[in-house]
C-alpha positions as CSV (number, residue, x, y, z in Angstrom):
1,M,21.5,-12.0,-5.6
2,D,20.5,-13.0,-1.9
3,V,23.5,-14.7,-1.1
4,N,25.2,-11.6,-2.1
5,A,23.5,-9.6,-0.3
6,A,23.9,-12.1,3.0
7,V,27.8,-12.1,2.2
8,A,27.2,-7.8,2.3
9,A,25.0,-8.2,5.5
10,A,27.5,-10.8,7.4
11,A,30.8,-8.0,6.5
12,A,28.7,-4.8,7.4
13,I,27.5,-5.8,10.6
14,A,31.5,-7.3,11.5
15,G,32.8,-3.7,10.4
16,V,30.5,-3.0,12.9
17,L,31.6,-5.7,15.8
18,T,35.1,-4.2,15.1
19,G,34.8,-0.9,15.5
20,V,32.6,-0.8,18.5
21,I,35.6,-3.1,19.9
22,A,39.0,-0.6,19.1
23,M,36.4,1.8,20.6
24,L,36.0,-0.1,23.8
25,A,39.7,-1.3,23.6
26,F,40.9,2.6,23.0
27,R,38.8,3.7,26.1
28,W,39.8,1.4,28.7
29,S,43.4,1.9,27.6
30,E,42.5,5.3,28.5
31,R,40.5,4.8,31.9
32,D,43.3,2.5,32.5
33,Q,46.2,5.0,31.8
34,K,45.0,7.1,34.1
35,R,44.1,5.4,37.1
36,P,46.7,5.8,39.5
37,T,49.9,2.4,40.2
38,R,52.4,2.2,42.5
39,T,54.3,3.1,40.5
40,S,53.2,6.3,39.6
41,L,52.6,7.1,43.5
42,H,56.5,7.0,43.9
43,T,57.5,9.5,40.9
44,D,58.0,13.2,41.6
45,P,55.1,14.7,40.0
46,V,53.1,13.7,42.9
47,L,55.1,15.7,45.5
48,P,53.9,19.0,45.7
49,P,55.3,21.5,43.9
50,G,59.0,23.3,45.1
51,V,58.9,19.7,46.9
52,D,61.4,18.4,45.9
53,T,63.6,21.2,46.0
54,V,63.1,22.2,49.3
55,L,64.0,18.6,50.4
56,S,67.5,18.0,48.0
57,V,69.1,21.2,50.3
58,L,68.2,20.2,53.8
59,R,71.0,18.7,55.6
60,S,68.2,16.3,57.9
61,S,67.2,13.0,56.4
62,A,63.7,13.4,54.5
63,V,61.3,10.8,54.0
64,V,57.8,11.2,52.2
65,L,55.4,8.6,52.8
66,D,52.1,8.1,51.0
67,E,49.0,6.4,52.1
68,A,49.7,3.6,51.7
69,D,53.2,4.2,53.8
70,A,55.3,3.8,50.6
71,V,58.3,6.0,50.3
72,V,57.5,8.1,48.0
73,K,60.5,10.4,48.0
74,A,63.6,9.7,50.1
75,S,66.9,12.1,50.4
76,S,70.3,10.1,50.0
77,A,71.1,10.9,54.1
78,A,67.8,8.8,54.9
79,Y,69.4,5.9,52.9
80,A,72.6,6.3,54.8
81,L,70.9,6.2,58.7
82,G,69.1,2.6,57.5
83,L,65.6,4.3,57.6
84,V,64.9,3.3,54.2
85,R,65.0,-0.8,52.7
86,G,63.0,-2.0,50.2
87,G,60.8,0.8,50.0
88,K,59.9,1.1,53.3
89,L,60.7,3.0,56.1
90,S,62.4,0.4,58.3
91,I,61.7,2.6,61.4
92,E,58.9,1.0,63.5
93,P,58.3,3.9,66.2
94,M,58.8,6.4,63.1
95,L,56.1,4.4,61.1
96,Q,53.6,4.8,63.6
97,M,54.4,8.2,64.0
98,A,53.7,9.0,59.9
99,R,50.2,6.9,60.8
100,D,49.3,8.7,63.7
101,T,49.9,11.7,61.8
102,R,48.3,11.3,58.5
103,R,45.1,10.4,61.1
104,D,45.0,13.7,63.1
105,G,46.7,15.7,61.2
106,E,49.3,16.8,64.1
107,I,52.9,17.2,64.1
108,R,55.0,14.9,66.1
109,Q,58.5,14.5,67.4
110,V,61.1,12.2,69.0
111,E,64.4,11.5,70.1
112,L,65.4,8.0,69.0
113,D,68.4,5.6,70.1
114,L,69.3,3.2,66.6
115,P,71.3,0.9,66.0
116,R,74.7,1.8,64.1
117,R,74.3,0.3,60.6
118,G,77.2,-2.2,59.6
119,S,78.2,-2.1,63.1
120,G,78.6,-5.2,65.5
121,R,80.0,-3.1,68.5
122,G,76.7,-2.2,69.3
123,E,77.0,0.7,69.0
124,A,73.9,3.6,69.1
125,L,73.1,6.8,66.7
126,A,71.1,9.2,68.5
127,V,68.5,10.6,65.9
128,S,65.1,13.2,66.2
129,A,62.6,12.3,64.0
130,R,59.8,15.2,63.9
131,V,56.9,14.2,61.1
132,A,54.5,16.5,59.9
133,P,51.4,16.2,57.1
134,L,52.3,16.9,53.5
135,G,49.4,17.8,51.9
136,S,46.6,15.9,51.6
137,R,47.7,12.6,51.4
138,L,51.3,13.1,52.1
139,V,53.5,12.8,55.4
140,L,56.7,14.1,55.7
141,L,59.8,13.0,57.4
142,L,63.0,14.9,58.6
143,V,65.4,12.6,60.6
144,E,68.2,15.0,62.6
145,D,71.4,13.1,63.6
146,L,71.9,13.9,67.0
147,T,75.0,12.0,67.8
148,E,78.1,13.8,67.3
149,A,75.7,16.7,69.2
150,R,75.7,14.4,72.3
151,R,79.3,13.4,72.2
152,I,80.6,16.9,72.0
153,E,78.1,17.8,75.1
154,A,79.5,14.4,76.5
155,V,82.7,15.5,76.5
156,R,81.9,19.3,77.1
157,R,80.3,18.3,80.3
158,D,83.2,15.8,81.4
159,F,85.5,18.6,80.7
160,V,84.1,21.0,82.9
161,A,84.3,17.9,85.7
162,N,87.3,17.2,85.7
163,V,88.5,20.7,85.4
164,S,86.4,21.5,88.8
165,H,88.0,18.3,90.6
166,E,91.6,18.6,89.3
167,L,91.5,22.4,90.7
168,K,89.6,21.3,93.4
169,T,92.9,19.0,94.7
170,P,95.7,21.4,95.3
171,V,93.0,24.4,96.3
172,G,92.5,22.4,98.9
173,A,95.3,21.1,99.4
174,L,96.8,24.4,100.1
175,S,93.5,25.6,102.1
176,L,94.4,22.3,104.9
177,L,98.1,23.2,105.2
178,S,97.7,27.1,105.4
179,E,95.4,25.7,108.8
180,A,98.2,23.2,109.9
181,V,100.8,26.2,109.2
182,M,98.8,28.5,111.3
183,D,98.6,25.3,113.8
184,A,102.1,24.7,114.2
185,S,103.2,28.1,114.8
186,D,105.4,27.9,117.3
187,D,107.2,24.2,116.0
188,P,109.5,26.1,112.8
189,E,110.7,22.4,111.4
190,A,106.3,21.6,111.0
191,V,105.9,25.0,108.8
192,E,109.0,24.4,107.0
193,R,107.7,21.2,105.8
194,F,104.1,22.1,105.7
195,A,105.5,25.4,103.7
196,G,107.1,23.0,101.2
197,R,104.4,21.1,100.8
198,M,102.4,24.3,100.0
199,Q,105.3,25.6,97.2
200,I,105.0,22.1,95.2
201,E,100.6,22.7,95.4
202,A,101.2,25.6,94.4
203,T,102.9,24.9,91.5
204,R,100.8,22.3,90.6
205,L,98.2,25.0,90.7
206,T,100.1,27.0,88.2
207,N,101.4,24.7,85.9
208,L,97.8,23.4,85.6
209,V,96.3,27.1,85.1
210,Q,99.0,27.2,82.5
211,E,98.4,24.3,80.2
212,L,94.8,24.7,80.8
213,I,95.1,28.3,78.5
214,D,97.3,26.8,76.7
215,L,95.4,23.8,75.5
216,S,92.8,26.7,74.9
217,R,95.6,28.7,72.6
218,V,96.2,26.0,70.7
219,Q,92.5,25.0,70.4
220,N,90.9,28.5,69.1
221,D,93.8,30.2,67.7
222,D,95.5,29.4,63.7
223,P,98.7,29.2,64.7
224,L,99.6,29.4,60.6
225,E,98.9,33.4,60.9
226,D,102.1,33.5,62.4
227,A,103.9,30.4,60.4
228,E,107.7,30.4,60.3
229,S,109.8,28.2,58.9
230,V,110.9,26.2,62.5
231,Q,114.6,24.1,62.1
232,V,114.3,21.1,63.3
233,D,117.2,21.3,65.3
234,E,116.1,24.1,67.0
235,L,113.2,22.1,68.6
236,V,115.2,18.8,69.0
237,A,117.7,21.3,71.4
238,E,114.9,23.1,73.3
239,A,113.1,20.1,74.1
240,V,116.3,18.2,75.1
241,D,117.4,21.6,76.9
242,R,113.6,21.8,79.2
243,C,114.4,18.4,80.9
244,R,118.0,18.1,80.7
245,H,117.6,18.6,84.7
246,Q,115.1,16.3,85.6
247,A,116.6,14.0,83.2
248,G,120.3,14.2,84.8
249,T,118.5,13.9,88.6
250,K,117.4,10.4,87.4
251,Q,120.7,9.1,85.5
252,I,118.6,9.3,82.0
253,T,121.3,9.5,79.5
254,M,119.3,11.9,76.2
255,A,120.4,11.0,72.5
256,T,119.4,12.0,69.5
257,N,120.5,11.8,65.6
258,V,119.7,15.9,65.5
259,G,122.9,18.4,65.6
260,V,122.6,21.1,68.4
261,P,122.7,24.1,67.1
262,E,125.4,26.5,68.8
263,G,125.4,27.3,71.9
264,L,124.5,23.7,73.9
265,D,126.4,21.5,74.4
266,Q,126.6,18.1,72.6
267,S,129.2,15.5,72.7
268,G,130.7,14.4,69.5
269,G,130.0,17.8,68.6
270,G,128.2,20.2,66.3
271,R,125.5,18.6,63.7
272,R,126.2,15.9,61.5
273,A,127.3,16.4,57.9
274,G,124.6,15.2,55.6
275,G,122.5,14.9,58.6
276,T,119.5,16.5,60.0
277,A,120.3,20.2,59.3
278,D,118.4,21.0,56.7
279,L,115.5,19.1,57.8
280,H,112.7,22.8,58.3
281,V,108.9,22.4,59.6
282,W,106.7,25.0,58.9
283,G,104.2,26.7,61.2
284,N,104.4,28.4,65.1
285,R,107.3,27.5,66.8
286,G,106.4,28.1,70.0
287,Q,103.2,25.2,69.6
288,L,105.9,23.4,68.1
289,A,107.9,23.2,70.6
290,A,105.7,23.2,73.1
291,A,104.1,19.4,71.7
292,L,107.6,17.9,71.8
293,G,109.2,19.6,74.5
294,N,105.6,17.3,76.7
295,L,106.6,14.1,74.1
296,V,110.5,14.2,75.8
297,E,109.2,15.5,79.4
298,N,106.8,12.5,79.8
299,A,109.4,10.3,78.6
300,V,111.6,11.2,81.1
301,N,109.0,11.3,83.7
302,Y,107.5,7.6,82.7
303,S,111.1,5.9,82.6
304,P,112.9,4.1,85.4
305,A,116.8,5.6,86.5
306,R,119.7,5.2,84.7
307,T,117.7,3.9,81.0
308,R,117.3,6.3,77.6
309,V,115.6,8.2,75.7
310,G,115.9,8.8,72.6
311,I,114.8,11.9,70.1
312,A,115.2,11.2,66.5
313,A,113.8,13.3,63.2
314,R,114.0,12.0,59.7
315,R,112.6,13.4,56.1
316,V,109.8,10.8,54.6
317,S,108.5,10.3,51.2
318,A,104.2,11.3,51.3
319,P,101.9,11.4,48.4
320,G,100.7,15.1,49.7
321,G,104.7,15.8,49.7
322,D,107.5,14.6,52.1
323,M,106.8,14.8,55.9
324,I,109.0,15.2,58.5
325,E,109.0,13.0,61.7
326,L,109.9,13.4,65.1
327,A,110.4,11.0,67.0
328,V,110.1,10.0,71.2
329,T,111.4,6.8,72.0
330,D,111.7,5.3,76.1
331,Q,112.6,2.2,77.8
332,G,109.7,2.9,80.6
333,I,106.6,1.3,82.0
334,G,104.9,1.1,78.2
335,I,100.9,1.2,77.7
336,S,98.4,-0.9,77.8
337,D,95.7,-1.5,74.5
338,K,92.6,-0.3,77.0
339,D,94.7,3.1,77.4
340,K,96.2,3.8,74.2
341,E,93.1,4.1,72.8
342,R,92.4,7.1,75.4
343,I,95.5,8.8,76.6
344,F,95.2,11.9,74.0
345,E,92.0,12.7,76.0
346,R,92.0,15.5,78.7
347,F,92.9,14.8,82.0
348,Y,92.9,10.8,81.2
349,R,96.2,9.8,83.0
350,V,97.5,5.8,82.3
351,D,99.1,6.0,85.9
352,P,97.7,8.9,88.0
353,A,99.3,7.7,90.7
354,R,103.0,8.4,88.8
355,S,101.6,11.7,86.9
356,R,100.3,13.2,90.0
357,A,104.0,12.1,91.9
358,T,105.5,13.5,88.7
359,G,103.6,16.6,88.8
360,G,102.2,15.8,85.9
361,T,98.4,17.7,85.0
362,G,96.7,15.1,82.1
363,L,96.5,17.5,79.0
364,G,100.2,17.6,77.7
365,L,99.2,15.1,75.6
366,A,96.3,16.3,74.0
367,I,97.8,19.9,73.6
368,V,100.1,17.6,71.3
369,K,97.6,16.0,69.6
370,H,95.8,20.0,68.6
371,V,99.0,21.2,67.9
372,V,99.7,18.6,65.6
373,A,96.5,18.4,64.2
374,S,96.1,22.1,63.2
375,H,99.7,21.8,61.6
376,G,98.1,20.0,59.6
377,G,100.2,16.3,61.2
378,E,98.9,13.5,63.1
379,V,100.6,11.8,66.2
380,T,101.0,7.9,66.1
381,V,102.1,5.7,69.2
382,W,104.0,2.4,70.0
383,S,103.8,1.1,73.1
384,A,103.9,-3.0,75.2
385,E,103.9,-3.0,78.4
386,G,107.1,-3.2,79.9
387,Q,108.8,-1.9,76.8
388,G,108.8,1.3,76.6
389,S,107.0,3.8,74.5
390,T,107.5,5.7,71.2
391,F,105.8,8.3,69.9
392,T,106.2,9.8,66.4
393,L,105.0,13.3,65.5
394,R,104.4,13.4,61.9
395,L,104.5,17.5,60.5
396,P,104.2,18.7,56.7
397,E,107.8,19.7,55.5
398,A,108.2,23.6,55.5
399,A,107.8,23.5,51.7
400,A,104.7,21.4,51.6
401,A,103.2,23.1,54.5
402,R,103.1,26.6,52.9
403,D,101.4,25.1,49.6
404,R,98.8,23.4,52.5
405,A,97.9,26.0,54.8
406,L,97.0,28.0,51.0
407,Q,95.2,25.6,49.4
408,H,93.1,24.5,52.8
409,P,93.4,27.8,55.3
410,D,91.2,26.2,58.3
411,P,92.3,22.4,58.9
412,G,89.8,21.6,61.2
413,L,89.5,20.0,64.3
414,D,87.1,17.4,66.7
415,D,87.6,17.3,70.0
416,E,88.1,14.1,71.4
417,V,88.7,11.8,68.0
418,G,90.6,9.5,69.9
419,P,94.5,9.0,68.7
420,T,95.4,7.8,65.7
421,E,96.0,3.8,65.6
422,P,99.2,3.0,66.4
423,S,101.8,1.5,64.6
424,P,105.6,0.4,65.1
425,Y,107.8,2.7,63.9
426,E,111.3,1.9,61.9
427,P,114.9,2.2,63.3
428,L,116.2,5.2,62.7
429,P,119.4,7.0,62.4
430,S,122.3,6.1,65.6
431,P,121.4,9.0,68.3
432,E,124.4,10.9,69.9
433,V,124.3,11.3,73.1
434,L,123.9,14.0,74.9
435,P,125.0,15.1,77.9
């Protein structure tokens, strides 16, 4: 009997101990679940209500830091800029700003130059960082990429400086020449010589102003508003006719595989059967003619006497629809690799002395770039020093261009993106020689 009582008492004590241990374990588990962990600090419920939604629609890169400088929330743009790595803010000046703001609650802002991620050329990203407290424990960092804005501002600044310089040159020359004419009023031969120089400078000034107007127009206007189907034969004929006198003076042979419309001379007579008569592009006739004319004029101006300039056209297949290629080839001085990177910039000249001697303004290729881009095409250049150059316009064929215009009415332009990568041009059909 005593043994049974002892066993029962022992069992009761063991049950009570088990219950106490289970209750303590349950309470400990509840308290452990309520305790904030490193993982829980990184979840969305830590953010104040609505903040997550606001951050998701901001264009700026956003990073939210907790009191331990751990990243609670970061936008995809912040990762793309390389601001967040391994759950930490990787930019030390920004991290120090966040700590200072957490300490005194003041909003801070600074502009920094950051190394471009994945680039070995030492290029920098210009950013503006703004730090502000978010509630009692969190800090919000907003980073705006200013690189493109600074680049555009630099382009505008250079453009104003270049325009001022280019306009001052002929205006100053006209002023000096007019004084020389007055001083030589009793010398008819000197007056005639100075007057001739004044005419040259006046023509140069007129051309410069006109090309500035043309460049402004192609940048601001939508060429597809007045678009029409333009026959390639007519564009080539107009470009050839525009440069016929200069080519004849230098005894440069003009050759083309494109048939010339009636009313313009061509040796061999008329269009080739099955040739280029059915090639059409869709766009503004005046702008397209100006772009091709600028390329042909450059080819003539930069070619030595008694050489050959060729203009060729063909249809090529492309994923988005057939394209029309117009290639202008010369046997001129060629373009160096360093110059090819800049030839489409406004006022940039490969040979400033030759350009001014031929009346060039440095705006022709900039106009070509903008015209072609606004028509949904591209311009490429192949060149080697001493071997000549080939500039190729690729424009959507008329039917394909109409479809693209309806789907994408505003192609958009990046003012000074630079030229497309140079690529060798495949041989075109043998050209016919023009007189």
